[in-house]
Every structure is written in structure tokens, then in C-alpha cells.
C-alpha positions, -999 to 999 in steps of 0.1 A, spaced: 0 0 0 12 35 -9 15 61 19 12 98 12 17 128 34 -8 156 27 6 191 31 -15 221 43 -20 235 8 -36 202 -4 -63 205 24 -68 242 17 -74 237 -20 -101 211 -10 -116 231 18 -118 264 -1 -123 250 -36 -104 280 -49 -86 258 -75 -113 234 -85 -90 210 -104 -68 205 -73 -99 201 -50 -111 174 -74 -77 157 -74 -79 154 -36 -115 142 -37 -103 114 -60 -74 106 -36 -97 106 -6 -120 81 -24 -89 59 -31 -79 61 6 -115 52 17 -114 22 -6 -81 11 10 -59 17 -21 -36 41 -3 -31 56 32 -29 93 38 -11 110 67 -8 145 80 7 162 111 -4 184 138 17 212 123 -3 210 91 -36 212 110 -23 242 129 -14 259 96 -48 251 82 -65 267 112 -42 298 110 -47 302 73 -85 298 74 -87 323 102 -63 349 90 -64 348 52 -98 334 45 -114 351 75 -136 321 84 -154 320 117 -140 297 144 -171 275 144 -167 269 107 -130 262 111 -137 237 139 -162 219 117 -137 216 89 -110 203 112 -134 178 127 -142 167 92 -105 162 84 -101 142 116 -130 118 107 -118 112 71 -115 74 65 -80 65 52 -64 96 67 -41 93 98 -37 125 117 -11 125 145 -24 135 179 -60 136 166 -76 134 200 -56 164 213 -64 183 181 -101 176 186 -100 188 222 -79 219 212 -103 229 184 -132 227 208 -113 250 233 -105 273 204 -142 278 197 -157 276 232 -130 294 252 -117 318 225 -82 304 230 -57 305 201 -57 270 186 -19 265 191 -22 277 227 -51 253 233 -31 224 218 0 232 238 -19 234 270 -35 201 264 -2 186 254 14 199 286 -15 183 306 -10 150 289 27 151 297 22 162 333 38 196 328 22 221 351 39 253 343 47 272 311 72 300 305 61 326 280 65 362 270 31 361 252 11 381 277 -12 410 273 0 442 290 -20 455 321 -40 486 316 
């Protein structure tokens, strides 16, 4: 069986359909994966980049982004590393208004038993 890594831009072409030929190419590949002809993989970094791009460039709402990410996670024939943490992080991203990467990192820390974080990413007091 052939294994393929799907980069961020492959997902974005499919999710936005801004280049229909490329979106259709992924649709065909997803069908092949669903039928067991190949196995598809992506990483948490690709998912984070998808979230960031959909939010910043395409200006999509958090709820819509969450639904798209959950759709990716439930795609047959697609293996997404850390999918459970991603699912939890995307829910926090929507329900708590936390940046996706911060939500993911917090959940990752919790999973690893890390109780403190060092950051300069704070909002100044007024």
C-alpha cells in the first residue's frame, strides 16, 4: 500500500475549492484512501497551519474552522497524528476563545504532566 503525506495546501485547496482541479484531485485521492488503495497522513503542524490560514487569510469563523478540522479528523483512510488532542484543542479554540496552538500546547502539557509554562506572550496590564 502506498502512503502519502498531505501538506497544508492540499487541504486548503479542497476546503476552499479555490482551485477546483486541485480540489477534485484530492477528492479522488480521498476516495482511493477510503477504498483502501492508499493511506494518507498529516501532522499536527499541518492542522495548525490550516487553522491559522483559514482564520487569518480566508477570515472564516471559528465554528466553521472547527467543523472543517473535525471533518478532516474523521476522514477514512487519513491518519492525523495527535488527533484526540487536536479535537479537544479545536473545541477550546471555539468555546473558550483560545488560540488553537495555545489550546493544543496546554492540552499537550497536561498529557505530559507539565504544570507550568514560561512565555513572554502576555497582554499588558492597563
